[in-house]
Residue frames as a rotation matrix with the C-alpha (Angstrom) as fourth column:
MET 1
-0.589 -0.073 -0.805 -3.06
0.666 0.521 -0.535 8.61
0.458 -0.851 -0.258 82.68
SER 2
0.383 0.858 0.342 -6.00
0.351 -0.478 0.805 9.96
0.854 -0.188 -0.485 84.75
ASP 3
-0.160 -0.308 0.938 -5.66
-0.674 -0.660 -0.332 12.22
0.721 -0.685 -0.102 87.78
ALA 4
0.718 0.540 0.440 -7.36
-0.690 0.467 0.553 9.48
0.093 -0.700 0.708 89.71
ALA 5
0.793 -0.497 -0.351 -4.66
0.424 0.865 -0.267 6.84
0.437 0.063 0.897 88.76
ALA 6
-0.103 -0.920 0.377 -1.89
0.164 -0.390 -0.906 9.37
0.981 -0.032 0.191 89.63
ALA 7
-0.051 0.136 0.989 -3.46
-0.849 -0.527 0.029 9.99
0.525 -0.839 0.143 93.00
ALA 8
0.766 0.352 -0.538 -3.49
-0.114 0.898 0.426 6.27
0.632 -0.265 0.728 93.84
GLY 9
0.951 -0.307 0.046 -1.44
0.000 0.148 0.989 4.97
-0.310 -0.940 0.141 96.72
PRO 10
0.396 -0.876 -0.274 2.36
-0.912 -0.411 -0.002 5.43
-0.111 0.251 -0.962 96.59
THR 11
0.991 -0.099 -0.091 4.43
0.084 0.985 -0.153 2.57
0.104 0.144 0.984 95.25
ASN 12
0.175 -0.975 -0.138 7.96
0.901 0.215 -0.377 3.99
0.397 -0.058 0.916 95.79
ALA 13
-0.117 -0.287 -0.951 9.81
0.856 -0.515 0.050 6.80
-0.504 -0.808 0.306 97.52
TYR 14
-0.872 -0.202 0.445 9.33
0.445 -0.704 0.553 9.12
0.202 0.681 0.704 94.62
ASP 15
0.020 0.952 0.305 5.68
0.442 -0.282 0.852 9.60
0.897 0.118 -0.426 95.63
LEU 16
0.632 0.252 -0.732 6.76
0.764 -0.047 0.644 10.58
0.128 -0.967 -0.222 99.10
ARG 17
-0.346 -0.878 0.332 9.14
0.798 -0.461 -0.389 13.44
0.494 0.130 0.859 98.19
LEU 18
-0.399 0.138 -0.906 9.11
0.526 -0.775 -0.350 16.76
-0.751 -0.616 0.237 100.14
ILE 19
0.299 0.700 0.648 6.78
0.952 -0.176 -0.250 19.11
-0.061 0.692 -0.719 98.46
THR 20
0.720 0.174 0.671 7.55
0.446 -0.857 -0.256 22.53
0.531 0.484 -0.695 96.89
VAL 21
0.608 -0.527 0.594 9.27
-0.609 -0.789 -0.077 24.96
0.509 -0.315 -0.801 99.26
GLY 22
0.628 -0.426 0.651 10.67
-0.518 0.395 0.758 22.25
-0.581 -0.814 0.027 101.48
PHE 23
0.711 -0.411 0.570 12.15
0.632 0.729 -0.262 20.37
-0.308 0.547 0.778 98.46
ASP 24
0.690 -0.412 0.594 13.69
0.244 -0.641 -0.728 23.53
0.681 0.648 -0.342 97.02
LEU 25
0.638 -0.452 0.624 15.21
-0.739 -0.588 0.330 24.50
0.218 -0.671 -0.709 100.30
LEU 26
0.714 -0.377 0.590 16.67
-0.061 0.806 0.588 21.03
-0.698 -0.456 0.552 100.93
ILE 27
0.589 -0.544 0.597 18.33
0.804 0.467 -0.367 20.65
-0.079 0.696 0.713 97.52
GLY 28
0.720 -0.284 0.633 19.53
-0.007 -0.915 -0.403 24.26
0.694 0.285 -0.661 97.71
ALA 29
0.673 -0.426 0.604 21.19
-0.728 -0.236 0.644 23.73
-0.132 -0.873 -0.469 101.04
VAL 30
0.767 -0.359 0.531 22.78
0.223 0.926 0.304 20.41
-0.601 -0.115 0.791 100.07
PHE 31
0.413 -0.532 0.739 24.60
0.907 0.169 -0.385 21.80
0.080 0.829 0.553 97.09
ALA 32
0.990 -0.007 0.139 25.42
-0.015 -0.999 0.053 25.26
0.139 -0.054 -0.989 98.44
PRO 33
0.482 -0.876 -0.020 28.98
-0.181 -0.121 0.976 24.31
-0.857 -0.467 -0.217 99.44
PHE 34
-0.242 -0.565 0.789 29.72
0.658 0.502 0.562 23.24
-0.713 0.655 0.250 95.84
GLY 35
-0.985 -0.161 -0.062 28.71
0.072 -0.712 0.698 26.50
-0.157 0.683 0.713 94.05
GLY 36
-0.336 0.929 -0.154 24.87
-0.648 -0.347 -0.678 26.01
-0.683 -0.128 0.719 94.31
VAL 37
-0.091 0.447 0.890 22.39
0.318 0.860 -0.400 23.77
-0.944 0.246 -0.220 92.65
ASN 38
0.862 0.471 -0.187 21.86
-0.025 -0.329 -0.944 25.99
-0.506 0.819 -0.272 89.60
ARG 39
0.067 -0.886 -0.458 25.60
-0.976 -0.154 0.156 25.90
-0.209 0.437 -0.875 88.77
LEU 40
-0.606 -0.284 0.743 25.40
-0.251 0.955 0.160 22.16
-0.755 -0.089 -0.650 89.01
ARG 41
0.314 0.826 0.469 22.40
0.327 0.370 -0.870 22.06
-0.891 0.427 -0.154 86.77
ARG 42
0.776 -0.012 -0.631 23.86
-0.514 -0.593 -0.620 24.32
-0.367 0.805 -0.466 84.12
SER 43
-0.339 -0.940 -0.042 27.08
-0.865 0.294 0.408 22.40
-0.371 0.175 -0.912 84.03
ALA 44
-0.428 0.228 0.875 25.10
0.130 0.973 -0.190 19.19
-0.894 0.033 -0.446 83.54
LEU 45
0.662 0.748 0.054 23.08
0.209 -0.114 -0.971 20.72
-0.720 0.654 -0.232 80.69
ASP 46
0.428 -0.610 -0.667 26.25
-0.841 -0.538 -0.048 21.96
-0.330 0.581 -0.744 79.05
LEU 47
-0.583 -0.742 0.330 27.87
-0.633 0.670 0.388 18.51
-0.509 0.017 -0.861 79.20
ALA 48
-0.170 0.627 0.761 24.68
0.378 0.754 -0.537 16.93
-0.910 0.196 -0.365 77.83
ASP 49
-0.935 -0.351 0.052 25.00
0.202 -0.405 0.892 19.28
-0.292 0.844 0.450 74.92
ILE 50
0.013 0.995 0.095 21.43
0.933 0.022 -0.359 20.61
-0.360 0.093 -0.928 75.11
ARG 51
-0.926 -0.370 -0.070 20.94
0.286 -0.811 0.510 23.42
-0.245 0.453 0.857 72.61
SER 52
-0.381 0.785 -0.489 18.27
-0.546 -0.618 -0.566 25.69
-0.746 0.051 0.664 71.34
GLY 53
-0.097 0.482 -0.871 15.64
-0.982 0.095 0.163 23.95
0.161 0.871 0.464 69.23
MET 54
-0.872 -0.281 -0.400 16.27
-0.235 0.958 -0.161 20.51
0.428 -0.047 -0.902 70.77
ARG 55
0.306 0.948 -0.082 13.25
-0.507 0.236 0.829 18.41
0.806 -0.212 0.553 71.83
VAL 56
-0.817 -0.574 0.055 13.79
-0.298 0.338 -0.893 17.47
0.494 -0.746 -0.447 75.49
LEU 57
0.432 0.853 -0.293 11.61
-0.096 0.366 0.925 15.14
0.897 -0.372 0.240 77.55
GLU 58
-0.627 -0.572 0.529 12.19
-0.554 -0.150 -0.819 15.66
0.548 -0.807 -0.222 81.31
LEU 59
0.275 0.708 -0.651 10.91
0.141 0.640 0.756 12.80
0.951 -0.299 0.076 83.36
GLY 60
0.319 -0.020 -0.948 10.51
0.942 0.114 0.315 13.73
0.102 -0.993 0.056 87.05
CYS 61
-0.041 -0.370 0.928 10.64
0.442 -0.840 -0.316 17.49
0.896 0.397 0.199 86.72
GLY 62
-0.339 -0.132 -0.932 9.86
0.941 -0.067 -0.332 18.17
-0.019 -0.989 0.147 90.36
THR 63
0.329 0.515 -0.792 9.31
0.545 -0.788 -0.286 21.90
-0.771 -0.337 -0.540 91.01
GLY 64
0.896 0.153 0.417 10.84
0.443 -0.363 -0.820 22.95
0.026 0.919 -0.393 87.61
GLY 65
0.495 -0.752 -0.435 14.33
-0.171 -0.575 0.800 24.02
-0.852 -0.322 -0.413 88.60
VAL 66
-0.532 -0.729 0.430 15.88
0.274 0.332 0.903 22.21
-0.801 0.598 0.023 85.61
THR 67
0.100 0.700 0.707 12.83
0.957 0.128 -0.262 22.82
-0.274 0.702 -0.657 83.37
ARG 68
0.858 0.202 -0.471 13.28
0.150 -0.978 -0.147 26.58
-0.490 0.056 -0.870 83.62
LEU 69
-0.035 -0.955 -0.294 16.92
-0.393 -0.258 0.883 26.32
-0.919 0.147 -0.366 82.62
LEU 70
-0.493 -0.098 0.864 16.04
0.620 0.657 0.428 24.06
-0.610 0.747 -0.263 79.63
VAL 71
0.571 0.741 0.353 13.44
0.801 -0.409 -0.436 26.61
-0.179 0.532 -0.828 78.39
GLU 72
0.637 -0.400 -0.659 16.00
-0.202 -0.911 0.358 29.43
-0.744 -0.095 -0.661 78.86
ARG 73
-0.397 -0.911 0.114 18.24
-0.084 0.159 0.984 27.57
-0.914 0.381 -0.140 76.49
GLY 74
-0.260 0.456 -0.851 15.52
-0.938 -0.329 0.110 27.52
-0.230 0.827 0.514 73.85
ALA 75
-0.997 -0.075 0.008 14.69
-0.071 0.974 0.214 23.81
-0.024 0.213 -0.977 74.15
GLN 76
-0.099 0.986 -0.132 11.22
-0.703 0.025 0.711 22.54
0.705 0.163 0.690 73.32
VAL 77
-0.896 -0.343 0.281 10.41
-0.420 0.457 -0.784 20.90
0.141 -0.821 -0.554 76.77
THR 78
0.290 0.901 -0.322 7.90
-0.348 0.412 0.842 18.26
0.891 -0.132 0.434 77.75
ALA 79
-0.726 -0.514 0.456 8.14
-0.558 0.053 -0.828 17.87
0.402 -0.856 -0.325 81.51
VAL 80
0.275 0.785 -0.555 6.36
-0.109 0.599 0.793 14.95
0.955 -0.158 0.250 83.44
ASP 81
-0.831 -0.409 0.377 5.97
-0.435 0.057 -0.898 14.46
0.346 -0.911 -0.225 87.19
GLY 82
-0.393 0.673 -0.626 3.70
0.510 0.726 0.461 12.32
0.765 -0.138 -0.629 89.37
ALA 83
-0.450 0.165 -0.878 3.34
0.836 -0.269 -0.479 14.88
-0.315 -0.949 -0.017 92.18
PRO 84
0.277 0.647 0.710 0.57
0.869 -0.484 0.101 17.38
0.409 0.589 -0.697 91.27
ARG 85
0.892 0.059 -0.447 1.70
0.293 -0.830 0.475 20.07
-0.343 -0.555 -0.758 93.75
MET 86
-0.160 -0.978 -0.137 5.29
0.289 -0.179 0.940 19.97
-0.944 0.111 0.311 92.40
LEU 87
-0.415 0.018 0.910 3.97
0.909 0.046 0.414 20.12
-0.035 0.999 -0.035 88.84
ALA 88
0.717 0.695 0.052 1.93
0.692 -0.719 0.058 23.19
0.078 -0.005 -0.997 89.76
LYS 89
0.595 -0.526 -0.608 4.99
0.061 -0.724 0.687 25.02
-0.801 -0.446 -0.399 90.90
ALA 90
-0.432 -0.758 0.489 7.00
0.508 0.243 0.826 23.82
-0.745 0.606 0.280 87.90
ARG 91
0.146 0.596 0.790 4.32
0.985 -0.160 -0.061 25.37
0.090 0.787 -0.610 85.60
ARG 92
0.935 0.175 -0.307 4.78
0.259 -0.930 0.259 28.71
-0.240 -0.322 -0.916 87.30
ARG 93
0.219 -0.945 -0.245 8.54
-0.021 -0.256 0.967 28.60
-0.976 -0.206 -0.076 86.85
ALA 94
-0.823 -0.568 0.003 8.58
-0.060 0.091 0.994 27.51
-0.565 0.818 -0.109 83.30
PRO 95
0.027 0.995 -0.094 5.24
-0.236 -0.085 -0.968 28.47
-0.971 0.049 0.233 81.63
LEU 96
0.125 -0.031 -0.992 6.63
-0.982 -0.147 -0.119 27.94
-0.142 0.989 -0.049 78.09
ALA 97
-0.906 -0.423 0.020 7.14
-0.419 0.903 0.092 24.15
-0.057 0.075 -0.996 78.74
GLU 98
0.024 0.894 -0.447 4.49
-0.621 0.364 0.694 21.50
0.783 0.261 0.564 78.18
PHE 99
-0.705 -0.350 0.617 3.65
-0.709 0.360 -0.606 19.63
-0.010 -0.865 -0.502 81.30
GLN 100
0.080 0.707 -0.703 2.03
-0.380 0.674 0.634 16.24
0.921 0.217 0.323 81.91
LEU 101
0.033 0.029 0.999 0.98
-0.977 0.211 0.026 14.52
-0.210 -0.977 0.035 85.12
GLY 102
0.704 0.158 -0.692 2.13
-0.439 0.863 -0.250 10.90
0.558 0.480 0.677 85.01
ARG 103
0.716 -0.507 0.480 4.11
-0.233 0.474 0.849 8.08
-0.657 -0.720 0.221 86.76
LEU 104
0.058 -0.842 -0.536 7.57
-0.943 -0.222 0.247 7.59
-0.327 0.491 -0.807 85.39
GLU 105
-0.710 -0.387 0.588 7.39
-0.277 0.922 0.272 3.85
-0.647 0.030 -0.762 85.31
SER 106
-0.098 0.761 0.641 4.17
0.686 0.519 -0.510 3.85
-0.721 0.390 -0.573 83.15
PHE 107
0.115 0.132 -0.985 4.77
-0.362 -0.917 -0.165 6.96
-0.925 0.376 -0.058 81.06
HIS 108
-0.174 -0.169 0.970 4.23
0.815 0.529 0.238 6.56
-0.553 0.832 0.046 77.32
THR 109
0.183 0.210 -0.960 4.52
-0.341 -0.902 -0.262 9.03
-0.922 0.376 -0.094 74.46
ASP 110
0.656 0.086 0.750 4.33
0.609 0.527 -0.593 8.66
-0.446 0.845 0.293 70.70
GLN 111
0.920 -0.386 -0.063 6.70
-0.372 -0.814 -0.447 11.62
0.121 0.435 -0.892 70.28
GLN 112
0.469 -0.873 -0.138 10.51
0.838 0.488 -0.244 11.34
0.280 -0.002 0.960 69.85
PHE 113
0.986 -0.147 -0.077 13.06
-0.097 -0.888 0.450 13.53
-0.134 -0.436 -0.890 71.60
ASP 114
0.449 -0.891 -0.064 16.69
-0.192 -0.026 -0.981 14.47
0.873 0.453 -0.182 71.11
ARG 115
-0.773 -0.617 0.151 17.34
-0.283 0.121 -0.952 14.25
0.568 -0.778 -0.268 74.90
VAL 116
0.543 0.775 -0.323 15.46
0.088 0.330 0.940 12.41
0.835 -0.539 0.111 77.60
LEU 117
-0.356 -0.753 0.553 16.46
-0.338 -0.448 -0.828 13.60
0.871 -0.482 -0.095 81.03
PHE 118
0.560 0.458 -0.690 16.25
0.543 0.426 0.723 12.16
0.626 -0.780 -0.010 84.53
ALA 119
-0.252 -0.717 0.650 17.53
-0.198 -0.619 -0.760 14.72
0.947 -0.320 0.013 87.18
PHE 120
-0.892 -0.204 0.404 17.77
-0.421 0.049 -0.906 13.42
0.164 -0.978 -0.130 90.78
VAL 121
0.076 0.981 0.177 14.84
-0.995 0.085 -0.045 11.15
-0.059 -0.173 0.983 90.45
LEU 122
0.201 0.047 -0.978 15.90
-0.491 0.869 -0.059 7.67
0.848 0.492 0.198 89.40
HIS 123
-0.754 -0.613 -0.236 17.33
-0.100 0.462 -0.881 6.91
0.649 -0.641 -0.409 92.87
GLU 124
-0.596 0.657 0.461 13.90
-0.739 -0.224 -0.635 7.31
-0.314 -0.719 0.620 94.33
LEU 125
0.394 0.726 -0.563 12.47
-0.867 0.498 0.035 4.42
0.306 0.474 0.826 92.28
THR 126
0.386 -0.201 0.900 12.66
-0.320 0.886 0.335 0.73
-0.865 -0.418 0.278 93.11
ALA 127
-0.658 -0.744 -0.116 14.74
-0.332 0.148 0.932 -1.30
-0.676 0.651 -0.345 90.60
PRO 128
-0.347 0.625 0.699 11.65
0.821 0.563 -0.096 -2.77
-0.453 0.541 -0.709 88.84
ASP 129
0.690 0.674 -0.263 10.25
0.499 -0.706 -0.502 0.73
-0.524 0.215 -0.824 88.40
ARG 130
0.086 -0.749 -0.657 13.63
-0.408 -0.628 0.662 2.11
-0.909 0.211 -0.360 87.26
ARG 131
-0.781 -0.423 0.459 13.84
0.181 0.551 0.815 -0.40
-0.598 0.719 -0.354 84.53
LEU 132
0.133 0.881 0.455 10.35
0.923 0.056 -0.380 0.32
-0.360 0.470 -0.806 83.33
ALA 133
0.696 0.175 -0.696 11.14
0.121 -0.985 -0.126 4.06
-0.707 0.003 -0.707 83.32
LEU 134
-0.320 -0.884 -0.340 14.45
-0.407 -0.195 0.892 3.63
-0.856 0.424 -0.297 81.48
ALA 135
-0.628 0.076 0.775 12.72
0.609 0.667 0.429 1.39
-0.484 0.741 -0.465 78.85
SER 136
0.487 0.861 0.146 10.12
0.805 -0.377 -0.459 3.99
-0.340 0.341 -0.876 78.29
ALA 137
0.460 -0.423 -0.780 12.69
-0.260 -0.905 0.337 6.71
-0.849 0.048 -0.527 78.04
LYS 138
-0.599 -0.755 0.266 14.70
0.039 0.304 0.952 4.71
-0.800 0.581 -0.153 75.50
ARG 139
-0.180 0.627 0.758 11.54
0.939 0.340 -0.058 4.29
-0.294 0.701 -0.650 73.32
ALA 140
0.754 0.545 -0.367 11.09
0.467 -0.838 -0.283 8.11
-0.462 0.042 -0.886 73.35
LEU 141
-0.072 -0.876 -0.477 14.55
0.049 -0.481 0.875 8.75
-0.996 0.040 0.078 71.92
ALA 142
0.862 0.192 -0.469 14.83
-0.419 -0.249 -0.873 10.07
-0.284 0.949 -0.135 68.39
PRO 143
0.765 -0.612 0.203 17.57
0.612 0.589 -0.528 8.59
0.203 0.528 0.824 66.15
GLY 144
-0.081 -0.858 0.507 20.88
0.441 -0.487 -0.754 9.92
0.894 0.163 0.418 67.38
GLY 145
0.510 0.436 0.742 19.34
-0.404 -0.640 0.654 10.98
0.760 -0.633 -0.150 70.71
ALA 146
-0.596 -0.712 -0.371 20.74
0.092 0.399 -0.912 10.51
0.798 -0.578 -0.172 74.19
LEU 147
0.682 0.659 -0.319 19.34
0.353 0.086 0.932 9.63
0.641 -0.748 -0.174 77.59
VAL 148
-0.329 -0.776 0.538 20.89
-0.105 -0.536 -0.838 11.78
0.938 -0.333 0.095 80.31
ILE 149
0.641 0.438 -0.630 20.92
0.571 0.276 0.773 11.00
0.513 -0.855 -0.073 84.07
LEU 150
-0.322 -0.585 0.744 21.94
-0.349 -0.657 -0.668 13.55
0.880 -0.475 0.008 86.64
ASP 151
0.769 0.524 -0.366 22.06
0.101 0.466 0.879 12.01
0.631 -0.713 0.305 90.13
HIS 152
0.798 -0.456 0.395 24.01
-0.515 -0.172 0.840 11.62
-0.315 -0.873 -0.372 93.33
GLY 153
0.496 -0.726 -0.477 27.60
-0.067 0.516 -0.854 10.63
0.866 0.456 0.208 93.21
LEU 154
0.899 -0.271 -0.344 30.31
0.418 0.292 0.860 9.71
-0.132 -0.917 0.376 95.76
PRO 155
0.758 -0.651 -0.023 33.37
-0.638 -0.734 -0.234 12.02
0.135 0.192 -0.972 96.13
SER 156
0.501 -0.645 -0.577 36.76
0.099 0.705 -0.702 10.51
0.860 0.294 0.417 95.79
SER 157
-0.440 -0.610 0.659 38.02
-0.566 -0.381 -0.731 12.15
0.697 -0.695 -0.178 99.03
PRO 158
-0.535 0.245 -0.809 37.42
0.512 0.855 -0.080 9.56
0.672 -0.457 -0.583 101.80
GLY 159
-0.865 0.159 -0.476 36.45
0.378 -0.419 -0.826 12.22
-0.331 -0.894 0.303 104.36
LEU 160
-0.668 0.614 -0.420 33.96
-0.705 -0.703 0.094 13.91
-0.238 0.359 0.903 102.06
ALA 161
-0.523 0.434 -0.733 32.60
-0.338 0.684 0.646 10.60
0.782 0.586 -0.211 100.87
ARG 162
-0.675 0.251 -0.694 31.83
0.670 0.602 -0.434 9.55
0.308 -0.758 -0.575 104.38
ALA 163
-0.787 0.411 -0.461 30.13
0.004 -0.743 -0.670 12.85
-0.617 -0.529 0.583 105.17
TRP 164
-0.628 0.519 -0.580 28.16
-0.770 -0.303 0.562 12.74
0.116 0.799 0.590 101.89
ARG 165
-0.572 0.366 -0.734 27.07
0.110 0.921 0.373 9.15
0.813 0.133 -0.567 102.47
TRP 166
-0.786 0.310 -0.535 25.93
0.572 0.037 -0.820 10.03
-0.234 -0.950 -0.206 106.02
LEU 167
-0.692 0.508 -0.512 23.75
-0.480 -0.854 -0.198 12.82
-0.538 0.109 0.836 104.48
LEU 168
-0.510 0.443 -0.737 22.28
-0.687 0.305 0.659 10.64
0.517 0.843 0.149 101.78
ASP 169
-0.733 0.225 -0.642 21.48
0.401 0.905 -0.142 7.83
0.549 -0.362 -0.753 104.27
ARG 170
-0.713 0.454 -0.534 19.34
0.486 -0.229 -0.843 10.36
-0.506 -0.861 -0.058 106.29
PHE 171
-0.345 0.608 -0.715 17.57
-0.434 -0.779 -0.453 12.23
-0.832 0.154 0.533 103.53
GLU 172
-0.298 0.175 -0.938 17.24
-0.934 0.147 0.324 9.68
0.195 0.973 0.120 100.73
PRO 173
0.754 0.599 0.268 15.53
-0.635 0.769 0.068 6.34
-0.165 -0.222 0.961 100.43
PRO 174
0.240 -0.691 0.682 17.69
-0.158 0.665 0.730 3.11
-0.958 -0.283 0.051 100.59
THR 175
0.750 0.070 0.658 17.42
0.573 0.429 -0.698 2.79
-0.332 0.900 0.282 96.75
VAL 176
0.846 -0.503 -0.176 20.00
-0.532 -0.812 -0.241 5.61
-0.022 0.298 -0.954 96.54
ASP 177
0.206 -0.796 0.569 22.59
-0.336 0.489 0.805 2.86
-0.919 -0.357 -0.166 97.20
ASP 178
0.429 0.024 0.903 22.01
0.690 0.637 -0.344 1.53
-0.584 0.770 0.256 93.62
CYS 179
0.949 -0.126 0.289 23.04
0.112 -0.722 -0.683 4.91
0.294 0.680 -0.671 92.19
ILE 180
0.617 -0.752 0.233 26.09
-0.768 -0.510 0.388 5.43
-0.173 -0.418 -0.892 94.42
ARG 181
0.103 -0.622 0.776 27.58
-0.285 0.729 0.622 1.87
-0.953 -0.285 -0.102 94.12
GLN 182
-0.234 -0.125 0.964 26.68
0.655 0.713 0.252 0.84
-0.719 0.690 -0.085 90.57
SER 183
-0.655 0.020 -0.755 25.59
-0.393 -0.863 0.318 4.05
-0.645 0.505 0.573 88.75
TYR 184
0.332 0.943 -0.001 22.58
-0.549 0.193 -0.813 1.98
-0.767 0.271 0.582 87.41
ALA 185
-0.601 -0.687 -0.409 24.83
-0.744 0.294 0.599 -0.25
-0.292 0.664 -0.688 85.41
ALA 186
-0.833 0.348 0.430 22.45
0.358 0.932 -0.060 -3.27
-0.422 0.104 -0.901 85.51
ASP 187
0.123 0.970 -0.212 19.39
0.349 -0.242 -0.905 -1.22
-0.929 0.038 -0.368 84.84
LEU 188
0.145 -0.154 -0.977 20.92
-0.740 -0.672 -0.004 0.53
-0.657 0.724 -0.211 81.88
ALA 189
-0.856 -0.501 -0.128 22.11
-0.473 0.659 0.585 -2.79
-0.209 0.561 -0.801 80.36
ASP 190
-0.581 0.719 0.382 18.73
0.496 0.685 -0.533 -4.33
-0.645 -0.121 -0.755 80.85
ALA 191
0.414 0.786 -0.458 17.17
0.113 -0.544 -0.831 -1.42
-0.903 0.293 -0.314 78.98
GLY 192
0.432 -0.305 0.849 19.66
0.897 0.241 -0.370 -1.69
-0.092 0.921 0.378 76.08
LEU 193
0.918 -0.193 0.347 21.55
-0.121 -0.968 -0.219 1.45
0.379 0.159 -0.912 76.98
ALA 194
0.325 -0.897 -0.299 25.24
0.930 0.361 -0.073 2.12
0.173 -0.254 0.952 77.48
VAL 195
0.669 -0.143 -0.730 27.14
0.263 -0.872 0.413 5.04
-0.695 -0.468 -0.545 79.11
ALA 196
0.656 -0.426 0.623 28.82
0.614 -0.180 -0.769 7.09
0.440 0.887 0.144 76.38
SER 197
-0.340 -0.785 0.517 30.35
0.102 -0.577 -0.810 9.53
0.935 -0.223 0.277 78.80
ARG 198
0.451 0.384 -0.806 30.52
0.802 0.222 0.554 10.01
0.392 -0.896 -0.208 82.55
HIS 199
-0.182 -0.553 0.813 31.20
0.159 -0.832 -0.531 13.16
0.970 0.032 0.239 84.51
ALA 200
-0.145 0.113 -0.983 31.73
0.985 0.107 -0.133 14.03
0.091 -0.988 -0.127 88.20
LEU 201
-0.092 0.194 0.977 30.19
0.234 -0.949 0.211 17.30
0.968 0.248 0.042 89.23
ALA 202
0.592 0.313 0.742 30.01
-0.522 -0.553 0.650 19.43
0.614 -0.772 -0.164 92.45
GLY 203
-0.153 -0.788 0.596 33.14
-0.987 0.087 -0.138 17.94
0.056 -0.609 -0.791 93.97
GLY 204
-0.849 -0.172 -0.499 32.09
-0.239 0.968 0.074 14.40
0.470 0.182 -0.864 93.00
THR 205
-0.715 0.665 0.216 28.76
-0.211 0.089 -0.973 14.73
-0.666 -0.742 0.077 95.04
ALA 206
0.468 0.876 -0.115 26.84
-0.411 0.101 -0.906 14.42
-0.782 0.471 0.407 91.75
GLN 207
-0.671 -0.618 0.408 27.39
0.104 0.467 0.878 12.46
-0.734 0.632 -0.249 88.52
LEU 208
0.209 0.662 -0.719 26.21
-0.768 -0.344 -0.540 12.91
-0.605 0.666 0.437 85.00
LEU 209
-0.466 -0.288 0.837 25.74
0.220 0.878 0.425 9.88
-0.857 0.382 -0.346 82.68
VAL 210
-0.017 0.431 -0.902 25.11
-0.883 -0.430 -0.188 10.42
-0.469 0.794 0.388 78.97
CYS 211
-0.353 -0.056 0.934 23.75
-0.112 0.994 0.017 7.23
-0.929 -0.099 -0.357 77.54
ARG 212
-0.391 0.196 -0.899 23.13
-0.919 -0.145 0.368 5.79
-0.058 0.970 0.236 74.07
PRO 213
0.689 0.660 0.298 21.05
-0.615 0.751 -0.240 2.88
-0.382 -0.018 0.924 72.90
THR 214
-0.515 -0.825 0.231 23.07
-0.601 0.540 0.589 -0.35
-0.611 0.164 -0.774 72.18
LEU 215
-0.583 0.306 0.753 20.20
0.486 0.874 0.021 -2.13
-0.651 0.378 -0.658 70.35
């Protein structure tokens, strides 16, 4: 994909994300009451069983917060993002990773990976774009590989759930509702993927889905 194509007009909320410092400050503040965003990320990578030497494709790497932790684990990381300024910061954070500029819904690779990871990005895509992105991710899985989704969840405590939903409604696009209510069930089924394990993290404010191909 060319830089010119990546710079074309936005088609979904992913293209309108806060950039660099603002993005990092926001996500850091949101998860601070639950032990911090890095604790959340490390727990997710543990549950996804990401180990040294694994080939990992990170789709929607943002400013590289997860990318850095993947590299620290010894994973061989290819990280993709459609926001050039975020990608520039990610390169500084994780210089040993390979980075590519590209849109998630049209990304294509001939390589195969042990894990394909979406971290807090699928909820920013429209349903058609999510399905394209998931189909592309599935094609990139090596035999025995897993697709991993880390995204928003809804706490079981009614009071916390109301407060968390109020926050999401103000800082996230309306498409976050597909994540909260259905955990992408229809999108995963359409892509030929099934949830092998599901985990609540950060007091239930986040969820981790480890998915395997069904076809």
